[in-house]
Phi, psi and omega in degrees: 000173183308316185262000178084017181241157176286155176301326180297309182292324173296320171302314178296314182295320178294324181288324175298318179293329175296310182299326180279358175081016179278316177247159173241132176265135169230160179098182181266257186228163171073222177290347178280353185270137179228143182241133178232152181285144176272000000 
């Protein structure tokens, strides 16, 4: 990937940031998901 990490790691890290209230997840699944800063 672009950052040298696996998709699984990136997904897990993004989910943690959503749980901490830093990012907001919009969309459904796959390529339809977008993350924005809160």
